[in-house]
SEFI-397513 format. One record per residue (C-alpha): residue in three letters; x, y, z. Coordinates in steps of 0.02 Angstrom, whole numbers, plus 50000, padded with zeros to 5 digits. Each point is the difference from the previous one (the first is absolute). Layout:
N
ALAXYZ/...
END
This chain:
808
UNK500015000950000/UNK500675017049958/UNK500205012450131/UNK498705010649924/UNK498714985750008/UNK500374996750178/UNK499745017750043/UNK498314999749920/UNK499554984850103/UNK500595007450150/UNK498905015449959/UNK498454988949966/UNK500134990550158/UNK500095015150105/UNK498535009449918/UNK498904987450100/UNK499735012050155/UNK498244997649965/UNK498284993450098/UNK499994981650009/UNK498534988250016/UNK500694993350175/UNK498984998950150/UNK500235006650164/UNK500104988850156/UNK500045009750165/UNK499594998450175/UNK500525001350193/UNK500774986250100/UNK499615000050195/UNK500224991150155/UNK498594989150094/UNK499845014950109/UNK499805011949849/UNK501615009249993/UNK500835003149839/UNK501484988449958/UNK501555007949914/UNK501214991249897/UNK498924984949956/UNK500604992649841/UNK498734996049871/UNK500514985149879/UNK499374993149848/UNK500264980250038/UNK500654997149838/UNK501005014949933/UNK500585008950171/UNK499965016550093/UNK498575012449935/UNK499965011450157/UNK500235005850178/UNK498895009850120/UNK500435017750056/UNK499825006150169/UNK498145000249980/UNK499934982349947/UNK499535005349823/UNK500644991149842/UNK499625000849818/UNK500654991649838/UNK499464998749827/UNK499844983649897/UNK499264992849832/UNK499634982550063/UNK498184994250029/UNK500404989550145/UNK501295002950148/UNK500494988550155/UNK500555014450109/UNK501074995950154/UNK500205012350142/UNK501614997650114/UNK500735007850155/UNK501134992750131/UNK498815002450145/UNK498524994249911/UNK499224985149922/UNK500144997149820/UNK498445003549898/UNK499614993949831/UNK498485007749897/UNK499334995749837/UNK499205014549890/UNK499165002149833/UNK500465015849923/UNK498865007549878/UNK500125018950051/UNK500855010050131/UNK499774990750165/UNK500215002750188/UNK500754986350099/UNK500125004150188/UNK500724986750115/UNK500224996450184/UNK501444989350062/UNK500044989650153/UNK501535000850116/UNK501154984350014/UNK499504989650144/UNK501764997950064/UNK501605009750003/UNK501194994149846/UNK501764995250026/UNK501455007849906/UNK500014985449883/UNK498004999649966/UNK500095019749951/UNK501424996449884/UNK499074984949930/UNK498435009949977/UNK500875013549884/UNK501254989149917/UNK499094984549953/UNK498175005649990/UNK500625012549877/UNK501525000249887/UNK500725017350031/UNK501714998349938/UNK499865009149840/UNK499195017449941/UNK498335001349931/UNK499735005549817/UNK499585016450077/UNK500445007950167/UNK499315017950009/UNK500635009749851/UNK501404987349955/UNK499994985649878/UNK500894984350026/UNK499124989249880/UNK501324988149895/UNK501435004750112/UNK501094989650114/UNK499555007150176/UNK500424993650171/UNK499305005350170/UNK500864997150159/UNK498784999250146/UNK501155008050130/UNK498924997750144/UNK500054980649968/UNK501824999849976/UNK501164991850133/UNK501505009549948/UNK501095010650103/UNK498935015849983/UNK501075010450128/UNK501444999949898/UNK499105000549810/UNK500814983149971/UNK499885000149800/UNK500504982449985/UNK498484993550098/UNK498655013649963/UNK500284997149814/UNK500154981350014/UNK498634996249880/UNK500465012749873/UNK500874989949857/UNK501715006349938/UNK500365013750117/UNK502005003050027/UNK500265008450175/UNK501435008850060/UNK500304995750188/UNK501175010150094/UNK499215007650145/UNK498944992050136/UNK498815014750025/UNK499155000449832/UNK500255018649987/UNK500134999849816/UNK499124986649880/UNK501154994049857/UNK498914988849884/UNK500364997149830/UNK499544984949866/UNK500164993149830/UNK501745007549980/UNK499585018350077/UNK501145007450140/UNK499284998450162/UNK500895014350068/UNK498715009850106/UNK498614993149884/UNK500365014049857/UNK499354988049874/UNK498214999150060/UNK498785015250012/UNK499935000950189/UNK498355006850079/UNK499065000950167/UNK498204999349992/UNK500095004249806/UNK501195014849997/UNK501845000249974/UNK501345001550141/UNK501634997949914/UNK501205013749991/UNK499695004849826/UNK498894988749874/UNK501185003849848/UNK501525008250067/UNK500334989950152/UNK498754986450026/UNK500734992650149/UNK499044996750164/UNK500915004950163/UNK498424998250085/UNK499064984050034/UNK498404999650089/UNK500014987850150/UNK499274983249979/UNK499015002150160/UNK499035013249928/UNK499544991749840/UNK498294989649939/UNK500704995449825/UNK501455001849901/UNK499425000149818/UNK501344994549868/UNK499605001749810/UNK501324993749887/UNK500745008249849/UNK498415004149905/UNK499575012350132/UNK500775014649886/UNK498435006249923/UNK499235006050166/UNK501445002550117/UNK501485004949899/UNK501244993649886/UNK501014988950112/UNK500734982249943/UNK499494991950170/UNK498185005450020/UNK499175007250160/UNK500164996750185/UNK498565008550097/UNK500035000750192/UNK498175000350058/UNK499905004750182/UNK498734994450110/UNK498325008850000/UNK499225008650148/UNK498924988450106/UNK498235003749935/UNK499004993550145/UNK500985008050139/UNK500385018650052/UNK501744994650078/UNK501014984849968/UNK501724997950075/UNK501444989849958/UNK501804999350068/UNK501344987449954/UNK501674999450081/UNK501464989449932/UNK501744995550074/UNK501354991449903/UNK501734994449971/UNK501325013649981/UNK499205012550115/UNK498355000549886/UNK498405009550080/UNK498635004649910/UNK498335008450042/UNK498355000249882/UNK498585010150074/UNK498465003849916/UNK498275007250022/UNK498604999449878/UNK497995003450012/UNK498455007349916/UNK498825012350064/UNK498595004649883/UNK500785007649844/UNK501715000650063/UNK501274986249996/UNK501804998050050/UNK501544989350013/UNK501675004850075/UNK501544993950045/UNK501805000650082/UNK501444988849961/UNK501555000150088/UNK501614989049980/UNK501694998850061/UNK501404986850025/UNK501964999449977/UNK499974989749842/UNK500824982949967/UNK501705007549954/UNK501055011850091/UNK499635018649958/UNK498104996449949/UNK498985007450122/UNK498405007349947/UNK498415011350069/UNK498395001449894/UNK498385010750053/UNK498604997349868/UNK498185010150024/UNK498454998549899/UNK498415008550005/UNK498414996749896/UNK498355009950010/UNK498514996349901/UNK498275008549985/UNK498484993849905/UNK499175016349921/UNK498664990149943/UNK499474980749943/UNK500935003549839/UNK501535011150047/UNK501424997550122/UNK501585010550030/UNK501494995150091/UNK501665006450060/UNK501654991850039/UNK501765005550065/UNK501444987650024/UNK501605005050089/UNK501484989750011/UNK501775005250085/UNK501354987250016/UNK501915000550024/UNK501104984949987/UNK501894995850003/UNK500684990149854/UNK501274986750040/UNK500625001949810/UNK500334986749869/UNK501224984350011/UNK501224993349859/UNK499884981649969/UNK501534996950102/UNK499235010050147/UNK498324990349996/UNK500944983249977/UNK500995005450165/UNK498485006250103/UNK498425005249920/UNK499515010250148/UNK501505011950016/UNK499945018749970/UNK501335012849984/UNK498925014649954/UNK499525009350166/UNK499605016949929/UNK498704995849860/UNK498275005350019/UNK498255002049915/UNK498545009350039/UNK498275002749921/UNK498675012350034/UNK498374995349907/UNK498405009949991/UNK498524995149893/UNK498315006349987/UNK498514996249908/UNK498195007249970/UNK498654987549918/UNK498235002949933/UNK498994985049964/UNK498365003749902/UNK498714986849942/UNK499015008549864/UNK498854985049982/UNK500014981550021/UNK501054999749838/UNK501125014250009/UNK501405003050123/UNK501255013250018/UNK501565003750106/UNK501155014750009/UNK501794998250105/UNK500865014650042/UNK501874994450066/UNK501645008250047/UNK501654996250075/UNK501245011550101/UNK501504989050043/UNK501894998050019/UNK501374987250008/UNK501775001850057/UNK501334987349996/UNK501735003650084/UNK501524990650007/UNK501674994149956/UNK499694988649827/UNK501744994649941/UNK499824986449863/UNK501354989250101/UNK498934993450157/UNK501614993350073/UNK500725016650016/UNK499585008750161/UNK499085016450022/UNK501275013950003/UNK498885011750104/UNK500165014049877/UNK498425008749923/UNK498664988049945/UNK498944999449833/UNK498385009650021/UNK498414996449887/UNK498455011050032/UNK498214997149912/UNK498685009850015/UNK498344996649922/UNK498555012149976/UNK498614993549887/UNK498065000349976/UNK498824992149879/UNK498084994449984/UNK499214985749911/UNK498154999749939/UNK499044983949952/UNK498224997349928/UNK499474982349991/UNK498384994849909/UNK498834985649974/UNK499125000349846/UNK499474988149850/UNK500824999949825/UNK499394990749864/UNK498704991350118/UNK501424994350112/UNK500515004450178/UNK501555012250004/UNK500915011150125/UNK501135014449951/UNK501255009450096/UNK500765016449951/UNK501215009550103/UNK501385014650002/UNK501535002450111/UNK501005015750024/UNK501755000050094/UNK501235014050034/UNK501574998150092/UNK501355012150062/UNK501434990050056/UNK501705001450045/UNK501624990650033/UNK501515005950076/UNK501744991250029/UNK501515007050091/UNK501054999150154/UNK499314995550167/UNK500725002250170/UNK501524990750063/UNK499114994950154/UNK499204984150057/UNK498175005350017/UNK498575001649887/UNK500435017849950/UNK499145003249831/UNK500635017149964/UNK501125003149853/UNK501775006850045/UNK500415007849831/UNK500805014350076/UNK501154989950097/UNK500394987449859/UNK499835009949839/UNK501054987549901/UNK499014984750052/UNK500034989949833/UNK498104993050004/UNK498985015649981/UNK498355002549899/UNK498445010450020/UNK498524997049884/UNK498175005849997/UNK498914988249912/UNK498105006749976/UNK498934989949889/UNK498204998149939/UNK499054985749948/UNK498354999649917/UNK499024984849976/UNK498474994049923/UNK499404981850005/UNK498484989949980/UNK499504980749996/UNK498334991649961/UNK499344982350039/UNK498934993749864/UNK499184983850045/UNK499624989249836/UNK499044989050105/UNK499774992050181/UNK501644992549985/UNK501095010449878/UNK500645018750033/UNK501345010149911/UNK500795016050061/UNK500915010949892/UNK500755015850061/UNK501265014449992/UNK501095012250079/UNK500575016549933/UNK501495007650092/UNK500835017849984/UNK501685000450093/UNK501105016250028/UNK501454996550101/UNK501365013150037/UNK501835000350072/UNK500625016150048/UNK501635000150103/UNK501884996249997/UNK501274987550055/UNK501715001950038/UNK501494991849941/UNK501535001950122/UNK501764990649985/UNK501125000950138/UNK501904994750000/UNK500894988250133/UNK500185014150106/UNK498155005849989/UNK500375014749894/UNK498765004849877/UNK500494996449820/UNK498315000649904/UNK498445010150056/UNK498684999549861/UNK498085003550027/UNK498834992049865/UNK498325009349993/UNK498364991149942/UNK498425007249934/UNK499124985049919/UNK498174999749960/UNK499304983949931/UNK498235000749930/UNK499014982849935/UNK498344994449976/UNK499414982549956/UNK498514988750006/UNK500094982150082/UNK498794986749955/UNK499334985050077/UNK498864985449983/UNK499264987450125/UNK498904985349992/UNK499054989250107/UNK498994983249985/UNK499084992450147/UNK499154982549949/UNK499304999250180/UNK499985010250156/UNK501534991450066/UNK501195000249856/UNK500775016049896/UNK501064999449858/UNK500925017549973/UNK501155008649884/UNK500745018349970/UNK501365008549931/UNK500495017150020/UNK501475012849951/UNK501035006650126/UNK501225014750032/UNK501275006450105/UNK500775018549999/UNK501875002150057/UNK499925006050180/UNK501025013450078/UNK501014988250103/UNK500654991149835/UNK500855016149941/UNK500225014650126/UNK501024992350152/UNK501824999449992/UNK500404981550058/UNK501924995150010/UNK499384982149997/UNK499545000849805/UNK499875010849853/UNK498275005749904/UNK499845001249817/UNK498585009349909/UNK498504989250029/UNK498344999149918/UNK498214993950056/UNK499534981650009/UNK498654993049912/UNK499094983649987/UNK498514986849993/UNK499234989150143/UNK498884985249967/UNK499114987750128/UNK498964984649968/UNK499324988450129/UNK498604991650088/UNK499395002950184/UNK498614992950109/UNK499504988350131/UNK499724980449965/UNK498704992650107/UNK500335012550140/UNK501704990450037/UNK501285006949888/UNK500185019249959/UNK501085002549855/UNK500695013249887/UNK501234992249855/UNK500695013849877/UNK501395001549873/UNK500725018049957/UNK501125007749883/UNK500925017750022/UNK500945008649855/UNK501115013250067/UNK500985011049878/UNK501355012450047/UNK500184993650168/UNK501025010250124/UNK501414990450099/UNK501724997550045/UNK501354993849898/UNK501885000550009/UNK501185009849887/UNK501834997149979/UNK501105017250010/UNK501535003349898/UNK501054995450158/UNK499154983050002/UNK499055004250160/UNK498104997150001/UNK498645011650047/UNK498014997450012/UNK499015008449892/UNK498075004649998/UNK499374998749831/UNK498574994449884/UNK500634981849987/UNK498854993249878/UNK498494991649970/UNK499344984650112/UNK498684986249984/UNK499314993050152/UNK498684985850010/UNK499464988250138/UNK498654989350085/UNK499215006150169/UNK498874989950105/UNK499145000750169/UNK499074984050060/UNK499195000050180/UNK499244983450048/UNK498744999150145/UNK500564984550089/UNK498605001450134/UNK498595000149869/UNK500864986049912/UNK500334987750145/UNK499345007450170/UNK498525010649969/UNK499985007850172/UNK499445017950019/UNK501085003250125/UNK501534995149911/UNK500885009849856/UNK501354990549920/UNK500775007049842/UNK501504995449882/UNK500595012949878/UNK501334999249862/UNK500495016149913/UNK501144996449844/UNK500945011349873/UNK501094993049870/UNK500755013649876/UNK501215001349867/UNK500765016049944/UNK501245005449857/UNK500835015449928/UNK499434997349821/UNK500915016549932/UNK501405009450065/UNK501245012849923/UNK501124996450144/UNK501314985850001/UNK499564983950086/UNK498225003450051/UNK498934991849853/UNK499474983250067/UNK500275005050191/UNK498734997350134/UNK499045016250058/UNK500475006750174/UNK498884996350146/UNK499194983649911/UNK500114984750106/UNK499434984949892/UNK499204992450151/UNK498875008850125/UNK499154988950125/UNK498955004250151/UNK499014987650092/UNK499134995350164/UNK498804993450123/UNK498815009450097/UNK498974990750133/UNK498715008050121/UNK499024991650135/UNK498725011750095/UNK501005014550050/UNK501714993149965/UNK500905001049840/UNK501664995549927/UNK500965003249845/UNK501564993249918/UNK500765005949848/UNK501454996349892/UNK500755011549867/UNK501264995649858/UNK500755010349879/UNK501424994849875/UNK501465009949957/UNK499935016649901/UNK501105013149924/UNK500155018050058/UNK500725006149827/UNK499944996949820/UNK501594992249971/UNK499444985550110/UNK501635001450113/UNK500234985650113/UNK501115009550108/UNK500535019550020/UNK501265003249849/UNK500335016350083/UNK500794993550152/UNK499165001250172/UNK498455012549962/UNK498784987650026/UNK498895007549882/UNK500124988849858/UNK499804981650003/UNK498684986050011/UNK498704999350145/UNK500194982750061/UNK498444987650024/UNK499195000550170/UNK498544992550098/UNK499225005150152/UNK498784992250132/UNK498735010750107/UNK498794994150126/UNK498625010550094/UNK498614997050129/UNK498585009450066/UNK498564998650120/UNK498535010450051/UNK498895001450160/UNK498595012049977/UNK500825016549969/UNK501794993950027/UNK501184993149866/UNK501684992350018/UNK501234997749858/UNK501664993449999/UNK501224993949857/UNK501764994749955/UNK500655006249835/UNK501494992449911/UNK499784984750108/UNK501504990649937/UNK501125015650020/UNK500554999149825/UNK501395014649946/UNK499485007949838/UNK499765015949908/UNK498715006149863/UNK500855015849944/UNK501585007849935/UNK499765019650022/UNK500815011349873/UNK499885014950112/UNK498945002950160/UNK499744990550116/UNK501664992649936/UNK500974998449890/UNK500274981250021/UNK499174984850062/UNK498505002750114/UNK499834984850128/UNK498304994450020/UNK499414996850181/UNK500474985750110/UNK498844988850104/UNK498855013650107/UNK498444997150094/UNK498575011650043/UNK498444999650119/UNK498565012349981/UNK498495004250129/UNK498395006249919/UNK498525008250099/UNK498425005849913/UNK498555008350073/
END
C-alpha cells in the first residue's frame, strides 16, 4: 500500500466520530443496607470488564449485544451474576450481599486472580487503545517481591525478556531494558506515572532518575515496542506506574510499613487516603536509608506524593498531583576485572557522590461527553536537577589523588500537555473505536561540567575560579520543542476479528547552545593548549510513524495477536555534550527501526495462563561503543552510530495453577510460573571494521525466571530462580578489556540468583520477610562507561529484609 493510500485509510477511519446504534446500560450498586458501593467491577462474563462504579455506586457502559451475562464483583461482597436482554437503553440496579466470613489473604488473592484473568490490558482503557498489542500488567499488591527496595528482579519476574541492571540494594533507580535495548535508567522506554511523563527529558535526555515506590503502586503496565503510536517513538514501548486509588468507601485509611534489612537498611512507607463526598485523596511519604553492601555506598532518600481529586459532576472529574524526591548517595565507583576477581566488594573511591532533586506536577481533567465519548487532558511538568561528583579516573586501581573532583550538573525544566478523545461508533455497520490525540512538550534544560571541590563531602558547587585550567569543562543550554499528533482506530470486523491501524506525526526541534573547552597540560601541569569550542546547533525534523495491529479471539479464553510499528530515537544531549575522558564521541545521527510482535495468549481450562510470542526488531544506525586504534597503537573507546542490527526471539510466560489441577482447596494457592526469553541478535551492516556479524550489546541469548508460590490461609511463600546467559557490553564483542584495567569493556558473564520470601497476615497486621540471592553468588550485571562507575558495578550479595505493615 502506498503512503498516500494509507493516509486516506487513516482519515476515513477517524471520520467515524458519529452517533452509533449501541444501547446504554446503567445503574446503581448498593449494599444490603442501601449504601452506595464504590469500585464494584462490572464484567461481561465472556469478554471482560465493562465498567466500575463511582463513589455514588453509579456505573454505565454501551454495547451492541442483544444478550449479556453481567458479573458484579467486589472484594467484600458476594459475586452476583445477572442475565439481561437488551433491546433499548436499560437500567440495571443491583444489591450485593456481604460475605459471611472474613477472607484470608490467599482467598482474597484467589478471588481476583482466578475468578478473572487480569494480567493484561483490555482493548480500551479510559482514553487509550491496546487492542492487538503485547501488554503485560503487574498486579503489585499481589506480588511477594521485596517492595521496600523496589527489587526489580522480583517485581518484573513475569514480564518476559527484561534485562535488569542490579547494582544497588535500595531500588533508588530502575534500570530495565529488553530485546537489545540498554537498561540504563530505563531510557529506552517511555516512562510514565498515572499516564504522564516522569523522565528528565522525553527526547533530549529520557532517563528516569525517579522511580515510584512499589509500596504505593496498584499496577505496573508494560506495553511493548508497538506503543510508539500513543506514547512516543521509543523502541522499548511504555512503562506506566499506576498508583493506588483513594479508598472510595472510607473518609480515612491509614497504612504504614517499616522495613529493616542487611547493611543498615531502614525504610518507612506511610500513606493515608479516603473519600469524602466529591473529594478524594491519596498521599504518602517514603523514607530510605542504608550503608550499602560495599564501602562508600551509604544513601538517604525522601519521597512524598499527594493526589487530590474532585468530582465536578457524574461526568467530569479533575485531579492534581505533586511528587517530590530528594536523595543523596555515596558511590563506591567501578572496578577493573582484576579488582573484581580479587575482591568484588572493595572500593577505593571515598569522595564520589550523587544527588537528585525531582519535582513533578500534574493536573488532569477527565470528561465523559456521553456513554460513547471520553475525553482527557493532562498538563504536566518537571523541575529537577541531578548532580554527580567524584574522581573518575579510567584506571580503577589508581587511588584517589585527593585533587579537585569532576562535577556534572543537570537542570531540567519542562512542561507539556496531552489531550485525548476516544469515541465508540459504527463504521460500515460494524463496531469501531477511534482515538485521536495531541501532545505538546517544551523543555529548557542545561548541562554543566567542570571542577568540583577537593574536599571529601557532597559539595556540588563549581570551583572554576579556583581551578580555571581544569581539563573537563562544558556548559550547554538545551531547549527543545516537541509537537505530536496521533491516532488509532479499532475496527471490529466481526465478533472475533479486529484490526487497529494507527499513526503518529512528530515535529521535533532540539537546540544545543554552549561551549566545551579543550585544555592540555604538560607533565608539570602547565597549560600548553587552551581552546574553547562553541556550539549553536538547531536540529528540526518532522516525520510520520505508522503501525498496524490485529487480534483474533476464537473464544473468550484465547487470543491471537500481531502488530508492527515504526520506531525512532533522537540523539540525546548526553550522547554529544559531556566531555568524557573515558571515550570520544563522533557526529551522531538519530536511530530508526521497526518492531513487530506475533503471539497467542489466554487461559486453558482455568488451569494454565499463557502468553507465547515471537518478535523481531530492526534497529538502524544504532548508537554504541566501539574501539579505535590510534597512530601510536593505543586503543580508545568511541561512541558512534555503529550500524544496523536485527534482533528476533521467542518470549513466553506460562503460569500453572497446581491447586486447581491437583488439590482443589479454596484455602490454598499453589502456582508455578516459567518466564523464558530466547533471543538471537546480530549486526547485519556496519562501516566499522570487525562489527558485522557480531552479537548486539545487552542481549543475553537465554533469560529465564521461574518460581513457585504457595499460600495457605493467611500464610504465603514464594521461591524464585533467575538465570541470564552471558552478554556483551560493546559492539566489538570483547571478552576482556583490551584497554587494560578500565573494566568498561568486556563480557558480562552469565549468572543465576535464588530468592525466597514469606508473608503472614492477621487482621490489620502483615509481616513480610525474605532472603535475596540466597546462594550468595558473586556477580555483576553492568559495566558503566561513566557514573556511577566507570567500570564493573558489583551486584548485591546475600541479604535479608523484614517488613511490618499496619493498616487501619
